[in-house]
VOGU-3710 file (C-alpha; in Angstrom, 3 decimals, decimal comma):
1> xxxxxxxxxx> -33,255/78,719/27,287  -36,457/80,012/25,753  -37,803/79,190/22,353  -36,553/81,862/20,030  -37,558/83,519/16,822  -35,200/83,542/13,873  -32,445/86,061/13,644  -29,081/87,055/15,059  -27,715/90,054/16,930  -29,379/92,514/19,323
11> xxxxxxxxxx> -32,232/94,676/18,113  -32,141/98,404/18,747  -33,489/99,351/22,151  -33,422/95,782/23,495  -31,521/94,793/26,590  -28,756/92,261/26,000  -29,760/88,645/26,564  -29,140/87,250/30,031  -25,888/85,382/30,427  -26,421/81,732/31,379
21> xxxxxxxxxx> -24,842/80,712/34,669  -21,440/79,068/34,558  -21,519/75,275/34,789  -21,375/74,194/38,405  -19,583/71,162/39,811  -21,960/68,254/40,204  -24,632/69,838/37,987  -25,259/68,532/34,460  -26,793/70,609/31,685  -29,585/68,031/31,329
31> xxxxxxxxxx> -30,877/65,808/34,100  -31,937/62,175/33,636  -33,357/59,561/35,997  -30,630/56,989/35,322  -27,440/58,373/33,835  -25,651/55,018/33,790  -28,381/53,209/31,843  -28,810/56,136/29,457  -25,050/56,081/28,817  -25,363/52,418/27,827
41> xxxxxxxxxx> -28,215/53,244/25,436  -26,348/56,152/23,858  -23,211/54,060/23,400  -25,208/51,177/21,884  -26,556/53,590/19,265  -23,056/54,961/18,619  -21,338/51,577/18,283  -24,176/50,206/16,142  -23,747/53,064/13,688  -19,924/53,001/13,712
51> xxxxxxxxxx> -19,830/49,238/13,085  -21,825/49,721/9,890  -19,036/51,805/8,370  -16,867/48,671/8,070  -18,996/45,609/8,852  -20,420/45,376/5,333  -17,042/45,555/3,572  -16,166/41,880/4,013  -19,602/40,789/2,770  -19,372/42,579/-0,599
61> xxxxxxxxxx> -18,356/39,483/-2,630  -21,354/37,587/-1,248  -23,687/40,519/-1,943  -22,390/40,759/-5,489  -23,518/37,228/-6,280  -26,859/37,520/-4,488  -27,783/40,874/-6,043  -26,520/40,028/-9,558  -24,096/42,971/-9,486  -20,737/43,464/-11,139
71> xxxxxxxxxx> -17,471/44,189/-9,331  -17,817/47,846/-10,370  -21,440/48,402/-9,370  -21,342/46,553/-6,042  -19,101/49,304/-4,621  -22,166/51,584/-4,667  -23,301/49,671/-1,578  -20,456/51,420/0,264  -20,394/54,676/-1,721  -24,106/55,428/-1,304
81> xxxxxxxxxx> -23,861/55,089/2,481  -20,756/57,292/2,735  -22,102/60,048/0,465  -25,540/60,153/2,125  -24,010/60,306/5,589  -21,526/63,028/4,636  -24,289/65,208/3,142  -26,571/64,860/6,173  -24,001/65,439/8,963  -23,796/69,262/8,581
91> xxxxxxxxxx> -27,524/69,827/9,220  -27,492/67,931/12,533  -27,293/71,121/14,576  -30,168/72,828/12,781  -32,423/69,765/12,945  -31,615/69,279/16,624  -32,620/72,857/17,388  -35,695/72,735/15,182  -37,102/69,326/16,149  -35,549/68,906/19,578
101> xxxxxxxxxx> -32,491/66,798/20,349  -34,564/63,971/21,879  -36,929/63,745/18,903  -34,081/63,756/16,392  -32,103/61,115/18,300  -35,122/58,801/18,506  -36,041/59,410/14,863  -32,478/58,674/13,758  -32,204/55,476/15,793  -35,575/54,145/14,640
111> xxxxxxxxxx> -34,814/55,111/11,033  -31,413/53,424/11,181  -32,887/50,168/12,496  -35,665/50,163/9,876  -33,165/50,913/7,099  -30,928/48,069/8,355  -33,847/45,645/8,131  -34,626/46,845/4,595  -30,966/46,426/3,566  -31,000/42,860/4,856
121> xxxxxxxxxx> -34,152/42,110/2,867  -33,014/43,812/-0,389  -33,374/41,633/-3,501  -31,787/43,873/-6,133  -28,840/46,244/-6,257  -31,185/49,204/-6,812  -33,093/48,376/-3,644  -29,875/47,924/-1,686  -28,456/51,293/-2,783  -31,740/53,070/-1,973
131> xxxxxxxxxx> -31,906/51,525/1,484  -28,226/52,254/2,137  -28,871/55,928/1,314  -31,662/55,940/3,907  -29,376/54,183/6,372  -26,590/56,696/5,745  -28,883/59,703/6,263  -30,221/58,434/9,591  -26,769/57,292/10,720  -25,295/60,753/10,107
141> xxxxxxxxxx> -27,075/62,291/13,100  -26,213/59,595/15,647  -22,550/60,450/16,263  -22,932/64,222/16,840  -26,058/63,708/18,948  -24,513/60,953/21,050  -21,446/63,080/21,773  -23,641/66,035/22,737  -25,793/63,892/25,027  -22,719/62,469/26,778
151> xxxxxxxxxx> -21,561/66,031/27,504  -25,021/67,288/28,505  -25,920/64,543/31,006  -22,581/64,715/32,838  -21,394/67,519/35,138  -18,177/69,310/34,152  -15,931/67,164/36,353  -17,209/63,950/34,718  -17,094/65,086/31,095  -13,528/63,870/30,506
161> xxxxxxxxxx> -14,537/60,378/31,578  -17,689/60,601/29,455  -15,625/61,530/26,393  -13,292/58,593/27,020  -16,280/56,219/27,056  -17,703/57,777/23,903  -14,302/57,734/22,205  -13,866/54,018/22,905  -16,970/53,286/20,869  -15,879/55,572/18,036
171> xxxxxxxxxx> -12,381/54,090/17,798  -13,103/50,417/18,537  -16,167/50,158/16,285  -14,339/50,274/12,926  -11,803/47,740/14,227  -14,470/45,257/15,330  -16,518/45,672/12,142  -14,512/43,335/9,857  -14,285/40,689/12,595  -18,024/40,655/13,294
181> xxxxxxxxxx> -18,861/40,959/9,589  -16,554/38,074/8,701  -17,995/35,852/11,431  -21,612/36,556/10,461  -20,925/36,103/6,752  -18,980/32,854/7,177  -21,314/31,237/9,719  -24,727/32,612/8,792  -25,463/34,835/5,793  -24,336/38,209/4,482
191> xxxxxxxxxx> -27,787/39,599/5,318  -26,991/39,237/9,014  -24,461/42,063/8,839  -27,602/44,228/8,655  -30,035/42,130/10,680  -27,679/42,179/13,676  -28,735/45,812/14,214  -32,355/44,846/14,923  -32,114/43,349/18,449  -29,524/45,928/19,472
201> xxxxxxxxxx> -31,641/48,719/18,016  -34,831/47,669/19,809  -33,086/47,718/23,202  -31,472/51,058/22,366  -34,771/52,645/21,353  -36,436/51,469/24,574  -33,690/53,008/26,734  -33,694/56,291/24,845  -37,496/56,508/24,864  -37,757/56,353/28,663
211> xxxxxxxxxx> -34,594/58,178/29,754  -33,404/60,609/27,068  -33,942/64,290/27,987  -34,189/67,042/25,408  -32,715/70,450/24,876  -35,151/73,338/24,380  -36,255/73,899/20,799  -34,598/76,878/19,124  -36,292/78,079/15,955  -33,800/79,442/13,487
221> xxxxxxxxxx> -33,894/79,783/9,693  -32,465/77,099/7,471  -29,642/78,108/5,160  -30,892/76,327/2,043  -28,327/78,011/-0,213  -25,401/77,055/1,991  -26,697/73,523/2,455  -27,090/73,079/-1,307  -23,533/74,250/-1,942  -22,078/72,065/0,810
231> xxxxxxxxxx> -24,093/69,016/-0,286  -22,958/69,334/-3,892  -19,364/69,905/-2,824  -19,187/66,985/-0,398  -21,033/64,525/-2,646  -18,854/65,431/-5,642  -15,685/65,135/-3,567  -16,761/61,770/-2,137  -17,649/60,413/-5,572  -14,350/61,623/-7,027
241> xxxxxxxxxx> -12,361/60,013/-4,218  -14,302/56,777/-4,311  -14,284/56,293/-8,078  -10,988/57,972/-8,961  -8,781/54,893/-9,058  -11,430/52,852/-10,843  -11,808/55,571/-13,537  -8,036/56,234/-13,849  -8,420/59,600/-12,165  -8,047/62,657/-14,399
251> xxxxxxxxxx> -7,892/60,600/-17,540  -11,661/60,332/-17,015  -14,189/63,037/-17,900  -16,340/61,967/-14,953  -13,542/62,674/-12,456  -12,871/66,091/-14,022  -16,544/67,034/-13,684  -16,716/65,864/-10,071  -13,479/67,699/-9,203  -14,668/70,960/-10,772
261> xxxxxxxxxx> -18,085/70,776/-9,089  -16,465/70,015/-5,720  -13,925/72,831/-6,034  -16,403/75,480/-7,192  -19,194/74,667/-4,732  -16,921/74,309/-1,693  -15,224/77,617/-2,535  -18,639/79,308/-2,874  -19,707/77,747/0,433  -16,598/79,165/2,161
271> xxxxxxxxxx> -17,392/82,653/0,820  -21,027/82,299/1,867  -19,966/81,132/5,337  -17,753/84,197/5,748  -20,082/86,836/4,278  -23,632/85,449/4,295  -26,279/87,005/6,572  -27,380/83,768/8,213  -24,893/81,022/7,241  -25,368/77,358/7,940
281> xxxxxxxxxx> -22,842/77,386/10,790  -22,786/80,324/13,179  -19,610/82,309/12,567  -18,993/82,469/16,329  -18,335/78,724/16,145  -15,123/79,395/14,216  -13,824/81,848/16,802  -12,984/78,957/19,118  -9,390/78,119/18,299  -9,440/74,722/19,983
291> xxxxxxxxxx> -12,416/73,569/17,926  -10,839/74,701/14,643  -7,539/73,032/15,565  -9,385/69,858/16,570  -11,021/69,788/13,140  -7,559/69,587/11,531  -6,584/66,834/13,957  -9,751/64,932/13,055  -8,727/65,029/9,410  -5,427/63,388/10,382
301> xxxxxxxxxx> -7,091/60,831/12,664  -9,576/59,921/9,940  -6,754/59,553/7,437  -4,466/57,480/9,661  -7,055/55,236/11,287  -9,348/54,505/8,350  -6,573/54,359/5,747  -4,707/51,860/7,912  -7,886/49,845/8,392  -8,402/49,861/4,617
311> xxxxxxxxxx> -4,873/48,608/3,899  -4,351/45,972/6,587  -7,185/43,526/5,722  -6,186/43,298/2,057  -2,503/43,000/2,996  -3,078/40,256/5,566  -5,325/38,266/3,247  -3,506/38,685/-0,080  0,143/38,586/1,046  -0,020/36,485/4,208
321> xxxxxxxxxx> -2,968/34,242/3,379  -5,071/34,870/6,499  -8,807/34,239/6,402  -11,336/37,034/6,931  -11,980/35,953/10,517  -8,271/35,557/11,349  -7,647/38,996/9,878  -10,258/40,426/12,217  -8,569/38,723/15,170  -5,215/40,264/14,238
331> xxxxxxxxxx> -6,807/43,713/14,092  -8,412/43,408/17,529  -5,305/44,358/19,575  -5,684/47,895/18,200  -8,953/48,121/20,092  -7,350/46,903/23,321  -4,720/49,641/23,057  -7,390/52,297/22,489  -9,424/51,175/25,525  -6,356/51,144/27,812
341> xxxxxxxxxx> -5,105/54,631/27,025  -8,538/56,250/26,830  -9,206/55,160/30,383  -5,674/56,176/31,392  -5,813/59,600/29,737  -9,061/60,432/31,533  -7,414/59,649/34,871  -4,284/61,640/34,020  -6,247/64,722/33,007  -8,393/64,547/36,137
351> xxxxxxxxxx> -5,132/64,535/38,138  -4,035/67,760/36,452  -1,887/66,676/33,492  -1,986/69,145/30,606  -4,098/67,389/27,920  -1,898/68,857/25,196  0,894/66,592/26,398  -1,280/63,498/25,987  -2,328/64,570/22,480  1,267/65,220/21,411
361> xxxxxxxxxx> 2,613/62,002/22,956  -0,247/60,011/21,442  0,466/61,335/17,959  4,169/60,564/18,377  3,352/56,986/19,459  0,986/56,534/16,503  3,683/57,849/14,126  6,211/55,438/15,658  3,872/52,470/15,155  3,449/53,377/11,479
371> xxxxxxxxxx> 7,244/53,703/11,143  7,570/50,200/12,613  4,960/48,931/10,116  7,072/50,363/7,287  9,755/47,833/8,236  7,617/44,699/7,969  8,714/41,723/5,847  6,804/38,947/4,135  8,605/36,245/6,123  7,635/37,467/9,606
381> xxxxxxxxxx> 5,088/35,867/11,941  1,973/37,316/13,569  3,618/39,002/16,574  4,657/42,225/14,733  1,017/42,724/13,640  -0,163/42,365/17,229  2,534/44,595/18,742  2,142/47,390/16,188  -1,643/47,216/16,590  -1,440/47,600/20,355
391> xxxxxxxxxx> 1,079/50,448/20,069  -0,986/52,298/17,487  -4,118/51,831/19,595  -2,280/53,215/22,627  -1,328/56,300/20,642  -4,765/56,951/19,153  -6,407/56,424/22,544  -4,186/59,102/24,065  -5,167/61,541/21,305  -8,898/61,116/20,897
401> xxxxxxxxxx> -10,380/61,787/24,340  -8,188/64,777/25,362  -8,662/66,278/21,903  -12,449/66,133/22,215  -12,227/67,603/25,690  -10,074/70,500/24,479  -12,319/71,092/21,455  -15,389/71,629/23,626  -13,615/73,425/26,467  -14,990/76,951/26,614
411> xxxxxxxxxx> -17,492/76,238/23,812  -20,995/77,414/24,760  -23,366/74,496/25,283  -25,711/75,572/22,479  -22,844/75,109/19,980  -22,024/71,545/21,033  -24,139/69,745/18,444  -22,889/71,920/15,576  -19,309/71,587/16,788  -19,637/67,825/17,043
421> xxxxxxxxxx> -21,145/67,577/13,553  -18,256/69,610/12,093  -15,686/67,363/13,786  -17,448/64,196/12,629  -17,623/65,576/9,097  -13,882/66,326/9,220  -13,137/62,760/10,333  -15,325/61,377/7,543  -13,681/63,541/4,869  -10,237/62,700/6,253
431> xxxxxxxxxx> -11,050/59,012/6,027  -12,250/59,331/2,435  -9,211/61,352/1,380  -6,840/59,003/3,196  -8,334/55,831/1,749  -8,305/57,328/-1,742  -4,667/58,422/-1,452  -3,311/55,161/-0,060  -5,233/52,925/-2,470  -4,142/55,015/-5,461
441> xxxxxxxxxx> -0,510/55,040/-4,344  -0,744/51,316/-3,620  -1,909/50,475/-7,140  0,651/52,722/-8,823  3,561/51,703/-6,599  2,817/48,045/-7,267  3,209/48,700/-10,991  6,365/50,768/-10,521  7,965/48,312/-8,107  7,078/45,342/-10,320
451> xxxxxxxxxx> 8,715/46,989/-13,312  11,848/47,829/-11,296  12,165/44,324/-9,798  11,460/42,504/-13,044  14,284/44,408/-14,762  16,699/42,694/-12,374  15,296/39,188/-12,807  17,296/37,778/-15,728  19,223/34,639/-16,529  22,364/36,517/-15,512
461> xxxxxxxxxx> 21,081/37,441/-12,063  19,482/34,035/-11,432  22,168/31,434/-12,006  19,726/28,711/-11,089  17,919/29,233/-14,376  20,882/27,572/-16,150  19,880/24,307/-14,486  16,342/24,325/-15,911  17,281/21,824/-18,581  18,151/19,294/-15,884
471> xxxxxxxxxx> 14,828/19,680/-14,003  11,607/17,765/-14,815  9,615/21,016/-15,043  8,860/23,480/-17,791  10,843/26,719/-17,876  7,552/28,623/-18,239  6,245/27,163/-14,977  9,383/28,226/-13,146  9,211/31,739/-14,594  5,559/31,885/-13,558
481> xxxxxxxxxx> 6,590/31,111/-9,987  9,293/33,782/-10,199  6,732/36,288/-11,480  4,442/35,510/-8,537  7,292/36,194/-6,148  8,029/39,477/-7,916  4,337/40,440/-7,683  4,341/39,661/-3,987  7,470/41,668/-3,320  6,187/44,597/-5,399
491> xxxxxxxxxx> 2,944/44,643/-3,422  4,878/44,514/-0,150  7,000/47,503/-1,188  3,841/49,432/-2,113  2,216/48,740/1,266  5,376/49,811/3,113  5,521/53,064/1,133  1,959/53,844/2,235  2,866/53,259/5,875  5,866/55,569/5,462
501> xxxxxxxxxx> 3,570/58,287/4,107  1,092/57,950/6,974  3,936/58,007/9,516  5,220/61,283/8,041  1,738/62,873/8,000  1,128/61,864/11,615  4,514/63,113/12,779  4,056/66,385/10,888  0,769/67,026/12,732  2,400/66,951/16,186
511> xxxxxxxxxx> 3,362/70,695/16,135  -0,359/71,567/15,786  -0,601/70,791/19,502  0,971/74,206/20,117  -2,185/75,847/18,730  -4,349/74,285/21,454  -4,873/76,126/24,694  -6,159/75,054/28,082  -8,589/77,304/29,918  -9,131/77,120/33,641
521> xxxxxxxxxx> -12,825/76,481/33,327  -15,751/76,437/30,875  -16,725/79,812/29,516  -20,380/80,191/28,649  -21,403/83,045/26,394  -25,011/84,042/25,727  -26,969/82,079/23,170  -27,839/84,698/20,530  -31,001/82,817/19,572  -32,202/82,391/23,133
531> xxx> -33,807/85,806/23,569  -35,679/86,184/20,310  -32,956/87,796/18,197
//
């Protein structure tokens, strides 16, 4: 693929660009001296970045004290990272073409490691937020680039297996984050949730430096107008979702402003994408039905997985009294389920099973696990947590790898990085929306359920209260204990309602499988930028 000048479409009098050869069995798009070692390096970068989406959550109380922050302002440690990453993800494709995929991958990995070291050394909240923004920007490019590299260095017959390996890191990382973060915080210091990236990052950089190949550079113009609109829209949406519950949603002027900015700018971006001369994402990208359908699925996966991961730690610690580390241990079985079915789904697809079946069955299993979670009780032991975690992991593992394979099936190779960045952005937005919805419903349902339950706690319904005069305790102390029980039950009802909602959303997404299609082989179309258009 030659270096190209900006522009799209054939010029008058020019011959059409040559069609690239179809992918051949046993031939990868990019060759490397040691594919196995490079795979390890790519996955180390991926897991390192994914872990940082959840590893810092458990350390927030310790950071708050060390950085002299309040409970409101310390959340900017998480918000700044999420917003910066969401803004940067969409330009991954353009930067990869402009700078070269190898250069961008190395720059991102080095920048992420340096930013992690700066976060660990931060002495004030301002410094921490600034360094987390830098960390979020550099982290944004790692997921799309790693997925593209895994596809590029493997021949067509090995790409399903490559996607299963990549998917394991994506799905297991958020589950392992709280466990590793809790262990480091309890046994060392909160700063180690960032410092742990340094030794891993150095090894990763060394592997990438010596083995990572690069795609040819494609010079194309940057859509500054579209990027500005998308950045404003995404950042406003993320801020609204993150701060909505804290600011009492639309009772707050801030939330109204953020909602209006998000709505207006995202609508303008959609119009610009459809009608603009050189939009940020090539319009041909949206002609691939599987990719567009996969984007909707990624919204659901982000909602279900990250919303569940946001609810379970607080539920296990506040209602069941588990420690941070024990909570992480109870969440681990989810990862085991993901690993099992990702490996299994790769084998099934290689043997000829229609991947749409695995996606549909996986979603149904995930919906069933959430339905089982909606029947939990406060009195139960640990086994239901473990079983539901394994079952949900089995379902998500069946969905993720085949879905990625279908999304990129028939997609020209030069669209892979842009396609991957769009899917990662969809998963990030889905996670933000899901977490915002479930936390808001949780808070409001706790209030509603508490009011309903307390109306039925009277002297008439509790005959034991008539014996208070015979007990050596104060009536107020007993009523305080009763109120604690009511609070606990109200919180349990609120959690179960959230699981019901996620089960319904997951089940409702199953029919989307019918929109996916399976082609007999990859279809490569000409790269419009490859011949100087």
